[in-house]
C-alpha positions in Angstrom: 0.0 0.0 0.0 2.8 2.4 0.9 4.5 1.8 -2.5 1.3 2.5 -4.4 0.7 5.7 -2.4 4.3 6.9 -3.1 3.9 6.2 -6.8 0.7 8.1 -7.0 2.5 11.2 -5.5 5.0 11.2 -8.3 2.9 13.3 -10.8 2.8 16.1 -8.2 6.5 16.3 -8.0 6.9 17.3 -11.7 5.5 20.8 -11.0 8.5 21.8 -9.0 10.5 24.3 -11.0 13.9 22.7 -11.7 13.6 19.1 -10.5 12.8 16.0 -12.4 10.1 13.9 -10.9 12.2 11.0 -9.5 14.5 13.2 -7.6 11.8 15.0 -5.6 10.0 14.4 -2.4 8.1 11.4 -3.8 11.3 9.3 -4.1 13.7 10.7 -1.6 13.6 7.6 0.5 14.9 5.5 -2.5 18.1 7.6 -3.0 21.4 5.9 -2.4 23.6 7.4 0.3 26.7 9.0 -1.0 30.1 8.8 0.6 30.2 10.2 4.1 33.7 11.8 3.6 33.6 15.4 4.7 35.0 18.0 2.2 37.0 20.9 3.4 35.3 24.2 2.6 37.0 26.5 0.1 38.2 29.8 1.4 37.1 31.8 -1.5 33.6 32.5 -2.6 33.0 33.2 -6.3 30.0 34.9 -7.9 26.6 33.7 -6.9 25.8 32.5 -10.4 27.5 32.4 -13.8 25.7 34.8 -16.1 26.6 36.1 -19.5 26.8 39.8 -20.1 23.3 41.4 -20.4 21.7 38.8 -18.1 22.7 40.2 -14.7 20.1 40.7 -12.0 18.1 43.9 -12.5 19.2 46.9 -10.5 16.7 48.4 -8.1 13.6 46.9 -6.6 12.9 43.2 -6.8 10.1 41.9 -9.0 8.5 40.3 -5.9 7.8 41.7 -2.5 6.5 40.6 0.9 2.8 39.6 0.8 3.0 38.1 -2.7 0.9 35.0 -2.7 0.2 32.9 -5.8 -2.0 29.8 -6.1 -1.9 27.3 -9.0 -4.2 24.5 -10.1 -2.2 21.5 -11.4 -3.6 19.4 -14.1 -2.1 16.1 -15.1 -3.3 14.4 -18.3 -6.5 16.5 -18.1 -7.2 15.7 -14.4 -7.0 18.4 -11.7 -4.8 16.6 -9.2 -3.2 19.3 -6.9 -2.8 22.9 -5.9 0.4 24.7 -5.4 0.8 27.9 -3.4 3.9 30.1 -3.5 4.4 33.0 -1.1 7.0 35.7 -0.2 8.0 37.1 3.2 10.6 39.8 3.8 13.2 41.1 3.7 13.5 40.1 7.3 16.2 39.3 9.8 17.1 35.6 10.2 20.1 34.4 12.2 21.9 37.7 11.8 21.3 37.9 8.0 18.7 39.8 5.9 16.8 37.3 3.9 13.6 36.6 1.9 11.6 33.7 3.2 10.0 31.8 0.3 7.4 29.2 1.0 5.6 26.6 -1.2 2.8 24.2 -0.3 1.8 21.4 -2.5 -1.5 19.6 -1.8 -3.3 16.8 -3.6 -6.8 17.6 -4.8 -9.7 16.0 -6.8 -9.5 12.3 -7.5 -5.8 12.0 -6.4 -6.7 13.2 -3.0 -9.0 10.2 -2.5 -6.0 7.9 -3.4 -3.3 9.7 -1.4 -3.3 12.9 0.7 -0.2 15.0 -0.1 0.7 18.0 1.9 4.3 19.0 1.2 5.9 22.2 2.5 9.1 23.8 1.5 10.7 26.9 3.1 13.7 28.7 1.5 15.8 31.3 3.3 17.4 33.3 0.5 19.9 36.2 1.0 18.1 39.5 0.3 21.1 41.1 -1.4 22.6 38.3 -3.5 19.6 36.0 -3.8 21.7 33.0 -2.9 20.4 30.3 -0.6 21.2 30.1 3.1 18.9 27.3 4.1 16.1 25.2 2.7 13.7 23.0 4.7 11.5 20.3 3.1 8.6 18.6 5.0 6.9 15.7 3.3 3.4 14.4 4.1 2.4 11.8 1.5 -0.1 9.2 2.6 1.4 7.4 5.6 4.9 8.6 4.7 6.5 11.3 6.8 9.8 12.9 5.9 11.9 15.9 6.7 15.3 17.2 5.4 17.2 20.4 5.1 20.3 22.0 3.6 22.4 24.7 5.1 24.8 26.7 3.0 27.7 28.5 4.7 31.4 29.0 4.2 31.8 27.2 1.0 30.1 24.1 2.4 26.6 22.6 2.1 25.2 20.6 5.1 22.6 17.9 4.5 20.5 16.9 7.5 17.7 14.6 8.4 16.2 13.9 11.8 18.1 11.4 14.0 20.9 11.1 11.5 24.3 12.6 11.4 24.8 15.5 9.0 26.7 15.2 5.8 28.9 17.9 4.4 29.6 18.8 0.7 32.0 21.3 -0.8 30.3 23.9 -3.0 31.8 26.6 -5.3 30.7 29.6 -3.2 27.0 30.8 -3.0 24.4 28.6 -4.7 20.6 28.5 -5.1 18.2 26.0 -3.8 15.4 24.9 -6.2 12.7 27.1 -4.7 14.8 30.2 -4.4 16.1 29.6 -8.0 12.6 30.5 -9.3 12.8 33.9 -7.6 16.4 34.4 -8.6 15.3 33.8 -12.2 12.6 36.4 -12.0 15.1 39.0 -10.8 17.2 38.7 -13.9 17.0 41.1 -16.8 14.9 38.7 -18.9 14.9 39.3 -22.6 14.3 37.0 -25.6 17.4 35.2 -26.6 19.2 35.8 -23.3 20.4 33.0 -21.1 22.0 32.6 -17.7 23.3 29.8 -15.6 22.4 29.0 -12.0 24.2 26.6 -9.6 21.4 24.8 -7.8 22.2 22.5 -4.9 19.4 20.0 -4.2 19.5 17.4 -1.5 23.1 16.2 -1.8 24.1 17.3 -5.3 25.0 20.4 -7.3 23.3 20.9 -10.6 24.2 23.7 -13.1 21.1 24.7 -14.9 20.9 27.0 -17.9 17.9 29.3 -18.0 17.0 30.6 -21.5 14.3 33.0 -22.6 13.1 31.4 -25.8 10.4 34.0 -26.8 7.5 36.3 -26.1 3.9 35.0 -26.4 0.4 35.9 -25.4 -0.9 33.5 -22.8 -4.6 32.9 -22.0 -5.3 33.3 -18.2 -8.2 33.8 -15.9 -7.4 37.5 -16.1 -7.6 37.4 -19.9 -4.8 37.4 -22.5 -1.4 38.3 -20.9 1.9 39.0 -22.6 4.5 36.6 -21.3 8.1 35.6 -21.6 8.7 31.9 -22.1 11.6 30.4 -20.1 13.1 27.0 -20.5 15.5 25.5 -17.9 18.0 22.9 -19.1 20.4 20.7 -17.1 23.9 21.2 -18.4 25.9 18.2 -19.4 23.7 15.7 -17.7 21.7 13.5 -20.1 20.4 11.5 -17.1 18.4 14.4 -15.7 17.4 15.6 -19.1 15.8 12.3 -19.8 13.1 12.9 -17.2 11.4 15.6 -19.3 11.2 19.2 -20.3 9.6 22.2 -18.5 8.5 25.6 -19.7 7.7 28.6 -17.5 5.5 31.5 -18.7 6.1 34.8 -16.7 4.5 38.1 -17.3 6.4 40.5 -19.4 6.3 43.4 -16.9 8.4 44.3 -13.9 6.8 41.7 -11.6 7.6 38.6 -13.7 4.7 36.6 -12.3 4.7 32.9 -13.4 1.2 32.4 -14.9 1.7 28.8 -16.2 4.1 25.9 -16.0 4.1 23.2 -18.6 6.0 19.9 -18.2 6.5 16.9 -20.5 7.7 13.9 -18.4 7.7 10.1 -18.6 4.6 10.3 -16.4 2.7 12.3 -18.9 2.0 16.0 -19.3 1.6 18.4 -16.4 0.2 21.9 -16.5 0.0 24.4 -13.6 -2.2 27.5 -14.2 -2.3 30.6 -12.0 -5.8 30.8 -10.4 -5.3 33.3 -7.6 -2.9 36.2 -7.0 -2.5 38.4 -3.9 0.0 41.1 -3.1 0.7 42.0 -6.7 0.7 45.8 -6.7 0.2 46.6 -10.4 -0.3 45.0 -13.8 -2.9 42.7 -15.2 -2.8 40.3 -12.2 -3.3 42.9 -9.5 -7.1 42.7 -9.6 -9.5 39.8 -9.4 -9.8 37.3 -12.2 -12.4 38.2 -14.9 -13.2 34.5 -15.5 -14.3 31.7 -13.3 -12.2 28.7 -12.9 -15.1 26.2 -13.3 -15.5 25.4 -16.9 -12.4 27.3 -18.0 -9.6 25.5 -19.7 -6.6 27.3 -21.3 -5.0 25.3 -24.2 -1.4 24.2 -23.6 1.1 25.6 -26.1 3.9 23.0 -25.9 2.4 19.9 -24.5 -0.6 17.9 -25.4 -3.1 17.5 -22.6 -4.9 14.2 -23.2 -8.5 14.0 -22.4 -9.5 11.1 -20.2 -6.0 9.6 -20.3 -5.2 10.4 -16.6 -7.1 7.4 -15.2 -5.4 5.0 -17.5 -1.9 6.4 -16.8 -2.6 6.3 -13.1 -3.3 2.6 -13.2 -0.1 2.1 -15.2 2.0 4.0 -12.6 0.5 2.0 -9.8 1.7 -1.2 -11.4 5.2 0.0 -12.1 8.3 1.0 -10.1 9.8 4.4 -10.9 13.2 3.0 -12.0 11.6 1.1 -14.9 11.0 4.5 -16.6 14.5 5.9 -16.6 17.2 5.8 -19.2 20.0 4.2 -17.3 22.2 4.2 -20.4 22.3 8.0 -20.4 23.0 8.0 -16.7 26.1 5.8 -17.1 27.4 7.8 -20.0 26.9 11.1 -18.1 28.7 9.9 -15.0 31.9 8.6 -16.6 35.0 9.9 -14.7 35.9 13.3 -16.0 38.4 14.5 -13.5 36.0 16.7 -11.5 32.5 17.2 -10.1 29.9 17.7 -12.8 28.4 20.5 -10.9 31.6 22.6 -10.4 
């Protein structure tokens, strides 16, 4: 029963910004433990992220502010399966530093909630000046499963912790982002079509360089009517194993607030779409007021994925009969992880 419940939670994991489904909360208990050798922290801290000229963070006020609260409806193969809420607090003082506190809450809904109750919470403490991560906390509630973990980033070292287990330490190349803070870091860049930037994202126990590219400008249909958006595509660099999990596109408003209005993902589990259905704390722009449409009966067509009608129930039954590892391209994983004389994330 527990195995079935955990597999049912996998579709929800795909909506998280930079992470492939198998490496998220739904499968953390299946990860292999790395070497416990402690790395010595480096004494020099390089730039927060590697960015080409013209893609530096915008000078002046941030595109987000305290009180911003966004809610999304998540559809998987045509089924409404979850809601996702993102919120911003700060800047505020935390352990002697000025930080933003970003929160996300993922909850199962609709048919999936009858199969498994998911209530996952993530809290990111991100430096207010440099927008690099200082700490991230993950609390998982998936059916009968209960899990907690955290990362602390300080002095060129990442600490990975879980309750009642000794911490593990990993050397990192200076400031990095966690996967939740990376979404807000991306919004703070000077986003323009054709521009790209690279973020160093440390998740769980590994560092992943991710290239963020603005691939175009499009009008997106929303509950607030047509909205001009920038289309962003994250891409794992030099890691075919992670690329094999699927592709994600993020649509953010083409104004100073850079509000994500839609996420589209194509994964081995099927297509996933998250639509913005509620916005609070947005001071101006098309999303500052109440929606002009009602969610019931509204369905915005996806642009880059095909949302199958009625296929969700069939796919759900298939997932419940399979183990996650049967869906992965192990060949790509082996080729990617050949010894190359250094850490793939450095």
